[in-house]
Backbone and ligand atoms as CSV (ligand in chain L), in Angstrom:
chain,resi,resn,atom,element,x,y,z
A,1,UNK,N,N,-12.212,14.287,11.648
A,1,UNK,CA,C,-11.255,13.415,12.339
A,1,UNK,C,C,-11.189,12.073,11.619
A,2,UNK,N,N,-9.973,11.627,11.369
A,2,UNK,CA,C,-9.784,10.305,10.766
A,2,UNK,C,C,-9.703,9.298,11.897
A,3,UNK,N,N,-10.859,8.791,12.304
A,3,UNK,CA,C,-10.960,7.938,13.491
A,3,UNK,C,C,-10.081,6.695,13.422
A,4,UNK,N,N,-10.097,6.040,12.267
A,4,UNK,CA,C,-9.342,4.793,12.143
A,4,UNK,C,C,-7.844,5.014,12.200
A,5,UNK,N,N,-7.384,6.185,11.803
A,5,UNK,CA,C,-5.941,6.446,11.754
A,5,UNK,C,C,-5.423,7.109,13.021
A,6,UNK,N,N,-6.304,7.756,13.791
A,6,UNK,CA,C,-5.814,8.532,14.935
A,6,UNK,C,C,-6.331,8.045,16.287
A,7,UNK,N,N,-7.481,7.430,16.341
A,7,UNK,CA,C,-8.081,7.045,17.620
A,7,UNK,C,C,-8.262,5.536,17.726
A,8,UNK,N,N,-8.989,4.979,16.790
A,8,UNK,CA,C,-9.305,3.553,16.866
A,8,UNK,C,C,-8.193,2.755,16.175
A,9,UNK,N,N,-7.030,2.772,16.812
A,9,UNK,CA,C,-5.878,2.082,16.238
A,9,UNK,C,C,-6.001,0.577,16.516
A,10,UNK,N,N,-5.667,-0.254,15.571
A,10,UNK,CA,C,-5.895,-1.695,15.731
A,10,UNK,C,C,-5.274,-2.278,17.007
A,11,UNK,N,N,-4.047,-1.864,17.352
A,11,UNK,CA,C,-3.383,-2.485,18.509
A,11,UNK,C,C,-3.593,-1.709,19.802
A,12,UNK,N,N,-3.942,-0.443,19.677
A,12,UNK,CA,C,-4.040,0.369,20.892
A,12,UNK,C,C,-5.095,1.460,20.727
A,13,UNK,N,N,-6.358,1.071,20.676
A,13,UNK,CA,C,-7.400,2.086,20.482
A,13,UNK,C,C,-7.509,3.012,21.698
A,14,UNK,N,N,-7.651,4.303,21.398
A,14,UNK,CA,C,-7.781,5.299,22.468
A,14,UNK,C,C,-9.252,5.516,22.768
A,15,UNK,N,N,-9.856,4.519,23.403
A,15,UNK,CA,C,-11.299,4.545,23.631
A,15,UNK,C,C,-11.719,5.738,24.495
A,16,UNK,N,N,-10.827,6.168,25.393
A,16,UNK,CA,C,-11.167,7.303,26.261
A,16,UNK,C,C,-11.330,8.601,25.492
A,17,UNK,N,N,-10.697,8.713,24.354
A,17,UNK,CA,C,-10.783,9.928,23.534
A,17,UNK,C,C,-11.750,9.780,22.368
A,18,UNK,N,N,-12.405,8.657,22.295
A,18,UNK,CA,C,-13.189,8.343,21.096
A,18,UNK,C,C,-14.603,8.915,21.179
A,19,UNK,N,N,-15.010,9.672,20.159
A,19,UNK,CA,C,-16.359,10.220,20.159
A,19,UNK,C,C,-17.447,9.153,19.990
A,20,UNK,N,N,-17.067,7.968,19.598
A,20,UNK,CA,C,-18.045,6.886,19.400
A,20,UNK,C,C,-18.092,5.909,20.559
A,21,UNK,N,N,-17.363,6.179,21.622
A,21,UNK,CA,C,-17.238,5.187,22.691
A,21,UNK,C,C,-18.588,4.816,23.312
A,22,UNK,N,N,-19.530,5.762,23.333
A,22,UNK,CA,C,-20.845,5.462,23.905
A,22,UNK,C,C,-21.666,4.508,23.072
A,23,UNK,N,N,-21.347,4.417,21.807
A,23,UNK,CA,C,-22.123,3.552,20.912
A,23,UNK,C,C,-21.315,2.372,20.377
A,24,UNK,N,N,-20.103,2.245,20.815
A,24,UNK,CA,C,-19.211,1.234,20.238
A,24,UNK,C,C,-19.535,-0.157,20.797
A,25,UNK,N,N,-19.908,-1.053,19.940
A,25,UNK,CA,C,-20.249,-2.419,20.348
A,25,UNK,C,C,-19.007,-3.162,20.827
A,26,UNK,N,N,-17.881,-2.935,20.157
A,26,UNK,CA,C,-16.648,-3.609,20.572
A,26,UNK,C,C,-16.300,-3.253,22.024
A,27,UNK,N,N,-16.438,-1.990,22.368
A,27,UNK,CA,C,-16.124,-1.571,23.740
A,27,UNK,C,C,-17.170,-2.095,24.725
A,28,UNK,N,N,-18.417,-1.987,24.328
A,28,UNK,CA,C,-19.525,-2.420,25.205
A,28,UNK,C,C,-19.410,-3.902,25.539
A,29,UNK,N,N,-18.971,-4.686,24.551
A,29,UNK,CA,C,-18.889,-6.135,24.752
A,29,UNK,C,C,-17.482,-6.598,25.141
A,30,UNK,N,N,-16.589,-5.643,25.351
A,30,UNK,CA,C,-15.232,-6.009,25.762
A,30,UNK,C,C,-14.467,-6.763,24.690
A,31,UNK,N,N,-14.709,-6.381,23.438
A,31,UNK,CA,C,-14.059,-7.108,22.339
A,31,UNK,C,C,-13.248,-6.167,21.450
A,32,UNK,N,N,-12.690,-5.136,22.048
A,32,UNK,CA,C,-11.964,-4.174,21.202
A,32,UNK,C,C,-10.726,-4.795,20.561
A,33,UNK,N,N,-10.251,-5.897,21.120
A,33,UNK,CA,C,-9.094,-6.560,20.508
A,33,UNK,C,C,-9.497,-7.476,19.355
A,34,UNK,N,N,-10.805,-7.703,19.182
A,34,UNK,CA,C,-11.242,-8.642,18.131
A,34,UNK,C,C,-12.127,-7.997,17.069
A,35,UNK,N,N,-12.608,-6.805,17.299
A,35,UNK,CA,C,-13.468,-6.139,16.314
A,35,UNK,C,C,-12.797,-4.861,15.810
A,36,UNK,N,N,-13.008,-4.458,14.599
A,36,UNK,CA,C,-13.740,-5.208,13.572
A,36,UNK,C,C,-12.915,-6.381,13.053
A,37,UNK,N,N,-13.623,-7.367,12.524
A,37,UNK,CA,C,-12.951,-8.516,11.918
A,37,UNK,C,C,-12.335,-8.058,10.607
A,38,UNK,N,N,-11.071,-8.345,10.470
A,38,UNK,CA,C,-10.389,-7.928,9.250
A,38,UNK,C,C,-10.795,-8.839,8.094
A,39,UNK,N,N,-11.226,-8.224,7.031
A,39,UNK,CA,C,-11.632,-9.018,5.856
A,39,UNK,C,C,-10.406,-9.656,5.228
A,40,UNK,N,N,-10.607,-10.851,4.691
A,40,UNK,CA,C,-9.506,-11.526,4.020
A,40,UNK,C,C,-9.080,-10.753,2.777
A,41,UNK,N,N,-7.856,-10.919,2.413
A,41,UNK,CA,C,-7.353,-10.203,1.253
A,41,UNK,C,C,-7.985,-10.770,-0.020
A,42,UNK,N,N,-8.467,-9.883,-0.854
A,42,UNK,CA,C,-9.103,-10.308,-2.100
A,42,UNK,C,C,-8.052,-10.849,-3.060
A,43,UNK,N,N,-8.346,-12.041,-3.592
A,43,UNK,CA,C,-7.417,-12.620,-4.552
A,43,UNK,C,C,-7.696,-12.008,-5.924
A,44,UNK,N,N,-6.674,-11.473,-6.508
A,44,UNK,CA,C,-6.820,-10.819,-7.815
A,44,UNK,C,C,-6.312,-11.771,-8.891
A,45,UNK,N,N,-7.132,-11.925,-9.933
A,45,UNK,CA,C,-6.815,-12.857,-11.021
A,45,UNK,C,C,-6.387,-12.081,-12.260
A,46,UNK,N,N,-5.304,-12.510,-12.870
A,46,UNK,CA,C,-4.869,-11.911,-14.139
A,46,UNK,C,C,-5.584,-12.598,-15.290
A,47,UNK,N,N,-6.100,-11.809,-16.217
A,47,UNK,CA,C,-6.755,-12.359,-17.410
A,47,UNK,C,C,-6.153,-11.689,-18.645
A,48,UNK,N,N,-6.050,-12.464,-19.697
A,48,UNK,CA,C,-5.398,-11.984,-20.916
A,48,UNK,C,C,-6.420,-11.997,-22.053
A,49,UNK,N,N,-6.852,-10.815,-22.438
A,49,UNK,CA,C,-7.874,-10.661,-23.473
A,49,UNK,C,C,-7.214,-10.212,-24.778
A,50,UNK,N,N,-7.604,-10.851,-25.845
A,50,UNK,CA,C,-7.116,-10.483,-27.177
A,50,UNK,C,C,-8.332,-10.144,-28.032
A,51,UNK,N,N,-8.498,-8.875,-28.317
A,51,UNK,CA,C,-9.634,-8.432,-29.125
A,51,UNK,C,C,-9.241,-8.455,-30.598
A,52,UNK,N,N,-10.133,-9.023,-31.396
A,52,UNK,CA,C,-9.885,-9.156,-32.823
A,52,UNK,C,C,-10.687,-8.084,-33.553
A,53,UNK,N,N,-9.987,-7.200,-34.199
A,53,UNK,CA,C,-10.649,-6.103,-34.918
A,53,UNK,C,C,-10.842,-6.549,-36.358
A,54,UNK,N,N,-12.086,-6.795,-36.709
A,54,UNK,CA,C,-12.427,-7.292,-38.045
A,54,UNK,C,C,-13.312,-6.249,-38.717
A,55,UNK,N,N,-12.821,-5.719,-39.817
A,55,UNK,CA,C,-13.599,-4.720,-40.562
A,55,UNK,C,C,-14.047,-5.343,-41.874
A,56,UNK,N,N,-15.267,-5.043,-42.265
A,56,UNK,CA,C,-15.718,-5.471,-43.592
A,56,UNK,C,C,-16.812,-4.516,-44.053
A,57,UNK,N,N,-16.652,-4.047,-45.279
A,57,UNK,CA,C,-17.638,-3.133,-45.863
A,57,UNK,C,C,-17.880,-1.891,-45.034
A,58,UNK,N,N,-16.820,-1.341,-44.450
A,58,UNK,CA,C,-16.955,-0.117,-43.652
A,58,UNK,C,C,-17.558,-0.359,-42.277
A,59,UNK,N,N,-17.725,-1.608,-41.911
A,59,UNK,CA,C,-18.278,-1.944,-40.593
A,59,UNK,C,C,-17.259,-2.719,-39.783
A,60,UNK,N,N,-17.557,-2.814,-38.496
A,60,UNK,CA,C,-16.669,-3.566,-37.619
A,60,UNK,C,C,-17.497,-4.620,-36.888
A,61,UNK,N,N,-16.921,-5.794,-36.757
A,61,UNK,CA,C,-17.639,-6.866,-36.082
A,61,UNK,C,C,-17.697,-6.597,-34.584
A,62,UNK,N,N,-18.857,-6.849,-34.012
A,62,UNK,CA,C,-19.014,-6.792,-32.566
A,62,UNK,C,C,-19.720,-8.058,-32.098
A,63,UNK,N,N,-19.481,-8.372,-30.878
A,63,UNK,CA,C,-20.036,-9.587,-30.272
A,63,UNK,C,C,-20.599,-9.181,-28.916
A,64,UNK,N,N,-21.755,-9.739,-28.575
A,64,UNK,CA,C,-22.337,-9.428,-27.264
A,64,UNK,C,C,-21.882,-10.455,-26.238
A,65,UNK,N,N,-21.419,-9.971,-25.134
A,65,UNK,CA,C,-21.008,-10.885,-24.049
A,65,UNK,C,C,-22.266,-11.433,-23.382
A,66,UNK,N,N,-22.420,-12.720,-23.389
A,66,UNK,CA,C,-23.607,-13.297,-22.764
A,66,UNK,C,C,-23.238,-14.204,-21.590
A,67,UNK,N,N,-21.944,-14.515,-21.456
A,67,UNK,CA,C,-21.510,-15.414,-20.396
A,67,UNK,C,C,-21.705,-14.753,-19.030
A,68,UNK,N,N,-21.807,-15.596,-18.006
A,68,UNK,CA,C,-21.878,-15.087,-16.636
A,68,UNK,C,C,-20.464,-14.659,-16.246
A,69,UNK,N,N,-20.170,-13.425,-16.518
A,69,UNK,CA,C,-18.802,-12.929,-16.379
A,69,UNK,C,C,-18.887,-11.407,-16.290
A,70,UNK,N,N,-17.758,-10.765,-16.248
A,70,UNK,CA,C,-17.744,-9.301,-16.242
A,70,UNK,C,C,-18.351,-8.774,-17.542
A,71,UNK,N,N,-18.883,-7.570,-17.465
A,71,UNK,CA,C,-19.397,-6.827,-18.625
A,71,UNK,C,C,-20.475,-7.600,-19.391
A,72,UNK,N,N,-21.259,-8.389,-18.676
A,72,UNK,CA,C,-22.310,-9.181,-19.313
A,72,UNK,C,C,-23.271,-8.281,-20.090
A,73,UNK,N,N,-23.651,-8.716,-21.260
A,73,UNK,CA,C,-24.576,-8.059,-22.184
A,73,UNK,C,C,-23.974,-6.859,-22.924
A,74,UNK,N,N,-22.768,-6.508,-22.617
A,74,UNK,CA,C,-22.129,-5.418,-23.358
A,74,UNK,C,C,-21.524,-5.965,-24.653
A,75,UNK,N,N,-21.252,-5.072,-25.586
A,75,UNK,CA,C,-20.700,-5.460,-26.881
A,75,UNK,C,C,-19.198,-5.209,-26.916
A,76,UNK,N,N,-18.530,-6.063,-27.665
A,76,UNK,CA,C,-17.081,-5.956,-27.775
A,76,UNK,C,C,-16.651,-6.577,-29.099
A,77,UNK,N,N,-15.429,-6.288,-29.544
A,77,UNK,CA,C,-14.913,-7.029,-30.701
A,77,UNK,C,C,-14.775,-8.498,-30.317
A,78,UNK,N,N,-14.798,-9.416,-31.272
A,78,UNK,CA,C,-14.593,-10.835,-30.952
A,78,UNK,C,C,-13.344,-10.997,-30.085
A,79,UNK,N,N,-13.466,-11.863,-29.107
A,79,UNK,CA,C,-12.432,-11.971,-28.076
A,79,UNK,C,C,-11.885,-13.385,-27.969
A,80,UNK,N,N,-10.572,-13.468,-27.857
A,80,UNK,CA,C,-9.900,-14.710,-27.481
A,80,UNK,C,C,-9.261,-14.449,-26.131
A,81,UNK,N,N,-9.494,-15.356,-25.182
A,81,UNK,CA,C,-8.852,-15.214,-23.877
A,81,UNK,C,C,-7.819,-16.313,-23.725
A,82,UNK,N,N,-6.644,-15.935,-23.244
A,82,UNK,CA,C,-5.601,-16.916,-22.994
A,82,UNK,C,C,-5.247,-16.893,-21.507
A,83,UNK,N,N,-4.587,-17.936,-21.053
A,83,UNK,CA,C,-4.285,-18.035,-19.623
A,83,UNK,C,C,-3.016,-17.285,-19.240
A,84,UNK,N,N,-2.272,-16.837,-20.225
A,84,UNK,CA,C,-1.076,-16.033,-19.970
A,84,UNK,C,C,-0.853,-15.156,-21.194
A,85,UNK,N,N,0.145,-14.305,-21.114
A,85,UNK,CA,C,0.452,-13.477,-22.278
A,85,UNK,C,C,0.785,-14.418,-23.436
A,86,UNK,N,N,0.218,-14.177,-24.586
A,86,UNK,CA,C,0.376,-15.110,-25.704
A,86,UNK,C,C,1.047,-14.413,-26.882
A,87,UNK,N,N,1.679,-15.226,-27.726
A,87,UNK,CA,C,2.289,-14.689,-28.937
A,87,UNK,C,C,1.205,-14.494,-30.011
A,88,UNK,N,N,1.568,-13.791,-31.047
A,88,UNK,CA,C,0.634,-13.585,-32.161
A,88,UNK,C,C,0.203,-14.922,-32.754
A,89,UNK,N,N,1.150,-15.843,-32.914
A,89,UNK,CA,C,0.818,-17.162,-33.486
A,89,UNK,C,C,-0.151,-17.916,-32.578
A,90,UNK,N,N,0.062,-17.833,-31.282
A,90,UNK,CA,C,-0.845,-18.521,-30.344
A,90,UNK,C,C,-2.246,-17.919,-30.406
A,91,UNK,N,N,-2.312,-16.618,-30.486
A,91,UNK,CA,C,-3.628,-15.964,-30.565
A,91,UNK,C,C,-4.322,-16.355,-31.869
A,92,UNK,N,N,-3.560,-16.387,-32.963
A,92,UNK,CA,C,-4.146,-16.758,-34.266
A,92,UNK,C,C,-4.700,-18.178,-34.218
A,93,UNK,N,N,-3.942,-19.076,-33.592
A,93,UNK,CA,C,-4.423,-20.472,-33.486
A,93,UNK,C,C,-5.699,-20.539,-32.653
A,94,UNK,N,N,-5.708,-19.819,-31.543
A,94,UNK,CA,C,-6.896,-19.832,-30.673
A,94,UNK,C,C,-8.100,-19.192,-31.363
A,95,UNK,N,N,-7.840,-18.212,-32.226
A,95,UNK,CA,C,-8.924,-17.515,-32.913
A,95,UNK,C,C,-9.590,-18.389,-33.965
A,96,UNK,N,N,-8.912,-19.444,-34.380
A,96,UNK,CA,C,-9.455,-20.326,-35.413
A,96,UNK,C,C,-10.804,-20.919,-35.001
A,97,UNK,N,N,-10.894,-21.336,-33.761
A,97,UNK,CA,C,-12.165,-21.910,-33.273
A,97,UNK,C,C,-13.286,-20.877,-33.333
A,98,UNK,N,N,-12.954,-19.673,-33.013
A,98,UNK,CA,C,-13.960,-18.614,-32.957
A,98,UNK,C,C,-14.401,-18.168,-34.346
A,99,UNK,N,N,-13.448,-18.043,-35.263
A,99,UNK,CA,C,-13.744,-17.462,-36.577
A,99,UNK,C,C,-14.036,-18.517,-37.653
A,100,UNK,N,N,-13.561,-19.724,-37.434
A,100,UNK,CA,C,-13.731,-20.756,-38.458
A,100,UNK,C,C,-12.599,-20.758,-39.461
A,101,UNK,N,N,-11.625,-19.936,-39.267
A,101,UNK,CA,C,-10.411,-19.921,-40.097
A,101,UNK,C,C,-9.285,-19.321,-39.260
A,102,UNK,N,N,-8.048,-19.627,-39.638
A,102,UNK,CA,C,-6.925,-19.046,-38.897
A,102,UNK,C,C,-6.600,-17.680,-39.480
A,103,UNK,N,N,-6.736,-16.637,-38.694
A,103,UNK,CA,C,-6.553,-15.290,-39.239
A,103,UNK,C,C,-5.086,-14.866,-39.316
A,104,UNK,N,N,-4.824,-13.927,-40.201
A,104,UNK,CA,C,-3.532,-13.234,-40.221
A,104,UNK,C,C,-3.720,-11.993,-39.352
A,105,UNK,N,N,-2.892,-11.861,-38.340
A,105,UNK,CA,C,-3.069,-10.780,-37.365
A,105,UNK,C,C,-1.955,-9.749,-37.465
A,106,UNK,N,N,-2.319,-8.536,-37.139
A,106,UNK,CA,C,-1.339,-7.457,-37.013
A,106,UNK,C,C,-1.614,-6.752,-35.687
A,107,UNK,N,N,-0.559,-6.575,-34.890
A,107,UNK,CA,C,-0.725,-5.913,-33.590
A,107,UNK,C,C,-1.229,-4.492,-33.800
A,108,UNK,N,N,-2.279,-4.129,-33.099
A,108,UNK,CA,C,-2.860,-2.795,-33.224
A,108,UNK,C,C,-2.562,-1.950,-31.996
A,109,UNK,N,N,-2.791,-2.502,-30.809
A,109,UNK,CA,C,-2.557,-1.743,-29.572
A,109,UNK,C,C,-2.427,-2.700,-28.399
A,110,UNK,N,N,-1.784,-2.210,-27.379
A,110,UNK,CA,C,-1.669,-2.975,-26.140
A,110,UNK,C,C,-0.284,-3.560,-25.954
A,111,UNK,N,N,-0.077,-4.209,-24.835
A,111,UNK,CA,C,-1.099,-4.532,-23.850
A,111,UNK,C,C,-1.541,-3.321,-23.032
A,112,UNK,N,N,-2.837,-3.284,-22.774
A,112,UNK,CA,C,-3.444,-2.263,-21.932
A,112,UNK,C,C,-3.866,-2.950,-20.639
A,113,UNK,N,N,-3.492,-2.374,-19.533
A,113,UNK,CA,C,-3.811,-2.980,-18.234
A,113,UNK,C,C,-5.040,-2.296,-17.670
A,114,UNK,N,N,-6.060,-3.086,-17.363
A,114,UNK,CA,C,-7.307,-2.539,-16.831
A,114,UNK,C,C,-7.589,-3.249,-15.503
A,115,UNK,N,N,-7.591,-2.484,-14.424
A,115,UNK,CA,C,-7.706,-3.079,-13.097
A,115,UNK,C,C,-9.147,-3.016,-12.610
A,116,UNK,N,N,-9.689,-4.200,-12.284
A,116,UNK,CA,C,-11.011,-4.301,-11.667
A,116,UNK,C,C,-10.812,-4.750,-10.220
A,117,UNK,N,N,-11.890,-4.886,-9.475
A,117,UNK,CA,C,-11.742,-5.220,-8.054
A,117,UNK,C,C,-11.111,-6.589,-7.830
A,118,UNK,N,N,-11.445,-7.577,-8.656
A,118,UNK,CA,C,-10.933,-8.929,-8.452
A,118,UNK,C,C,-10.109,-9.433,-9.627
A,119,UNK,N,N,-9.955,-8.603,-10.637
A,119,UNK,CA,C,-9.267,-9.057,-11.836
A,119,UNK,C,C,-8.420,-7.930,-12.412
A,120,UNK,N,N,-7.337,-8.338,-13.034
A,120,UNK,CA,C,-6.561,-7.396,-13.838
A,120,UNK,C,C,-6.614,-7.896,-15.266
A,121,UNK,N,N,-7.167,-7.068,-16.141
A,121,UNK,CA,C,-7.291,-7.437,-17.547
A,121,UNK,C,C,-6.071,-6.895,-18.294
A,122,UNK,N,N,-5.412,-7.787,-18.994
A,122,UNK,CA,C,-4.305,-7.392,-19.870
A,122,UNK,C,C,-4.856,-7.527,-21.285
A,123,UNK,N,N,-5.180,-6.415,-21.891
A,123,UNK,CA,C,-5.873,-6.447,-23.186
A,123,UNK,C,C,-4.929,-6.074,-24.323
A,124,UNK,N,N,-5.034,-6.865,-25.386
A,124,UNK,CA,C,-4.313,-6.531,-26.615
A,124,UNK,C,C,-5.339,-6.487,-27.748
A,125,UNK,N,N,-5.042,-5.671,-28.719
A,125,UNK,CA,C,-5.937,-5.504,-29.865
A,125,UNK,C,C,-5.175,-5.897,-31.126
A,126,UNK,N,N,-5.829,-6.744,-31.909
A,126,UNK,CA,C,-5.224,-7.267,-33.129
A,126,UNK,C,C,-6.133,-6.970,-34.316
A,127,UNK,N,N,-5.542,-6.433,-35.361
A,127,UNK,CA,C,-6.298,-6.271,-36.609
A,127,UNK,C,C,-6.250,-7.579,-37.381
A,128,UNK,N,N,-7.404,-8.024,-37.823
A,128,UNK,CA,C,-7.465,-9.240,-38.659
A,128,UNK,C,C,-7.329,-8.778,-40.115
A,129,UNK,N,N,-6.215,-9.191,-40.723
A,129,UNK,CA,C,-5.919,-8.750,-42.104
A,129,UNK,C,C,-6.537,-9.683,-43.140
A,130,UNK,N,N,-6.776,-10.908,-42.763
A,130,UNK,CA,C,-7.326,-11.878,-43.706
A,130,UNK,C,C,-7.134,-13.276,-43.166
A,131,UNK,N,N,-7.169,-14.248,-44.072
A,131,UNK,CA,C,-7.023,-15.653,-43.671
A,131,UNK,C,C,-5.653,-16.157,-44.064
A,132,UNK,N,N,-5.106,-17.031,-43.216
A,132,UNK,CA,C,-3.798,-17.602,-43.567
A,132,UNK,C,C,-3.993,-18.903,-44.325
L,1,SF4,S1,S,-14.560,3.093,21.493
L,1,SF4,FE1,FE,-14.698,1.628,19.858
L,1,SF4,S2,S,-14.494,2.823,17.982
L,1,SF4,FE2,FE,-13.764,4.092,19.683
L,1,SF4,S3,S,-11.564,3.702,19.786
L,1,SF4,FE3,FE,-12.518,2.275,21.175
L,1,SF4,S4,S,-12.828,0.442,19.971
L,1,SF4,FE4,FE,-12.462,2.083,18.536
């Protein structure tokens, strides 16, 4: 039985038909109009990740996430995060701080949308071709 959908309806619970009525705290305390407390809606944040794919000598650069953030301690390609969808030129400029030079980028894949409980990641992957 789907209790929440058929018996314990938010506006009109059928307590007389409810198999849990003997143990229901809301009914026992006369608070069926107030329990359960509805949780507030979770605010979902959009994040824009730009992964830089850097290959050298048959290897690929990886970076360990150490920040107090999602995926802590996992490895990933070097990452630039922007506050909105960014152009290739904007990503290249932002990558300068990370790499120590302004890279020449080529779009590899994305945007890929990855939905987490509180965040939506919009990920793009860029191949670093060299320095500009
Ligand atoms: S007894 Fe409790 S759980 Fe059952 S319908 Fe009433 S309020 Fe809901």
